[in-house]
C-alpha positions as CSV (number, residue, x, y, z in Angstrom):
1,M,2.4,192.5,-201.2
2,P,-0.6,193.7,-203.2
3,A,1.4,194.5,-206.4
4,L,3.1,191.8,-208.5
5,H,5.1,192.9,-211.5
6,K,5.9,190.8,-214.6
7,I,8.3,192.0,-217.2
8,D,8.0,190.7,-220.8
9,D,11.1,191.8,-222.7
10,D,9.9,190.4,-226.0
11,M,6.7,192.5,-225.9
12,K,8.4,195.4,-224.0
13,L,5.6,195.3,-221.5
14,I,5.4,195.5,-217.8
15,T,2.3,194.0,-216.2
16,T,1.3,194.8,-212.7
17,T,-1.4,192.8,-211.0
18,W,-3.0,194.3,-207.9
19,S,-4.7,192.1,-205.2
20,G,-6.3,193.1,-201.9
21,E,-7.4,196.6,-201.0
22,A,-6.4,199.5,-203.2
23,A,-6.1,202.5,-200.9
24,D,-4.2,205.8,-201.2
25,S,-1.2,205.0,-199.0
26,E,-0.7,201.5,-200.4
27,L,-1.0,202.6,-204.0
28,I,1.4,205.6,-203.4
29,D,3.9,203.4,-201.7
30,A,3.7,200.7,-204.4
31,L,4.0,203.2,-207.2
32,T,7.0,204.9,-205.6
33,K,8.7,201.6,-205.1
34,Y,7.9,200.6,-208.7
35,Q,9.3,203.9,-210.1
36,Q,12.5,203.5,-208.0
37,D,13.1,199.7,-208.7
38,I,11.8,199.2,-212.2
39,R,10.9,202.3,-214.2
40,S,14.1,204.1,-213.3
41,Q,16.1,201.5,-215.1
42,P,17.0,202.9,-218.5
43,G,16.1,199.6,-220.3
44,Y,12.5,199.9,-219.1
45,C,11.7,203.5,-219.8
46,S,10.2,202.7,-223.3
47,Y,8.1,199.7,-222.1
48,N,4.3,199.9,-222.2
49,E,2.4,199.0,-219.0
50,I,-0.7,197.2,-218.0
51,V,-2.1,197.6,-214.4
52,D,-4.7,195.0,-213.6
53,F,-7.0,195.8,-210.8
54,S,-9.6,193.2,-211.7
55,Q,-8.7,191.1,-208.6
56,A,-8.7,194.1,-206.1
57,I,-11.3,193.6,-203.4
58,D,-11.9,197.2,-202.4
59,F,-11.1,200.7,-203.4
60,K,-10.5,203.5,-200.9
61,L,-9.0,206.4,-202.9
62,S,-9.3,210.1,-202.4
63,T,-9.1,212.9,-204.9
64,D,-5.8,213.9,-203.3
65,G,-4.5,210.4,-203.5
66,L,-5.3,210.2,-207.2
67,R,-3.6,213.5,-207.8
68,R,-0.5,212.3,-205.9
69,L,-0.4,209.1,-207.9
70,V,-0.5,211.2,-211.1
71,Q,2.3,213.4,-209.9
72,I,4.5,210.4,-209.0
73,A,3.7,208.6,-212.3
74,A,4.3,211.7,-214.4
75,H,7.6,212.3,-212.7
76,G,8.8,208.9,-214.1
77,D,7.9,209.8,-217.7
78,V,10.9,210.3,-220.0
79,A,10.6,213.3,-222.3
80,G,10.2,212.3,-225.9
81,V,9.4,208.6,-225.1
82,K,5.8,207.8,-225.9
83,T,4.3,204.9,-224.0
84,K,0.9,203.4,-223.2
85,L,-0.7,202.5,-219.9
86,A,-3.8,200.2,-219.9
87,I,-5.7,200.0,-216.6
88,I,-7.9,197.0,-216.2
89,V,-10.8,197.2,-213.8
90,S,-13.9,195.0,-213.1
91,K,-15.9,197.0,-210.5
92,P,-17.9,200.1,-211.4
93,V,-16.3,202.2,-208.6
94,A,-12.8,201.2,-209.9
95,Y,-13.9,202.1,-213.4
96,G,-14.9,205.6,-212.3
97,L,-11.6,206.1,-210.3
98,A,-9.5,204.9,-213.2
99,R,-11.3,207.3,-215.6
100,I,-10.5,210.1,-213.1
101,Y,-6.9,209.1,-213.1
102,E,-6.9,209.0,-216.9
103,A,-8.3,212.5,-217.0
104,Y,-5.8,213.8,-214.5
105,R,-3.0,212.2,-216.4
106,T,-4.0,214.1,-219.6
107,L,-3.7,217.4,-217.7
108,V,0.0,216.9,-217.1
109,P,2.0,219.3,-219.3
110,D,4.1,217.5,-222.0
111,V,2.5,214.2,-221.2
112,S,4.3,211.3,-222.8
113,K,2.1,208.4,-221.6
114,E,-1.3,207.6,-223.2
115,V,-3.7,206.1,-220.6
116,R,-6.8,204.0,-221.3
117,V,-9.2,202.1,-219.1
118,F,-10.5,198.6,-220.0
119,R,-12.6,195.9,-218.4
120,D,-10.6,192.9,-219.6
121,Y,-7.0,191.9,-220.4
122,K,-7.6,190.9,-224.0
123,N,-8.8,194.3,-225.0
124,A,-6.1,196.0,-223.0
125,L,-3.4,193.9,-224.6
126,G,-4.9,194.5,-228.1
127,W,-4.6,198.3,-227.5
128,I,-1.1,198.1,-226.1
129,S,0.1,196.0,-229.0
130,G,-1.6,198.2,-231.6
131,E,-3.5,195.3,-233.0
132,S,-7.0,196.7,-232.2
133,D,-8.9,200.0,-232.8
134,P,-8.6,201.7,-229.4
135,D,-12.0,203.4,-229.6
136,S,-13.8,200.0,-230.2
137,L,-12.2,198.5,-227.0
138,I,-13.0,201.1,-224.3
139,A,-15.8,199.9,-222.1
140,P,-18.5,202.4,-221.3
């Protein structure tokens, strides 16, 4: 399984680590399962999220695949519950794809999730926890 989820109840944080290839069908299947098994549980709807793609070996995503991921993710948002999603990437192509996802996510009406892209876990966690200035952490 390319997606491994870790739930930290003290921090109210769900961290997903992705390994292997990140392709449309695998990401869509993994996100759908995550929404059904974890995010749909009322206790987790207010948790922030980190998705770490730094160990992914390859990225094969289409524009349609990214749009579908946004639709699935937005469907899981709870009205009035503001949360954060930090996406961690290490490869230039992954950074570009994550920024496209971030842009698509901002186009969703009544969005309740703030998305940012980072190059390391420390900065992502600092933003999630509110301990760091978000604009100083985003990698170019």
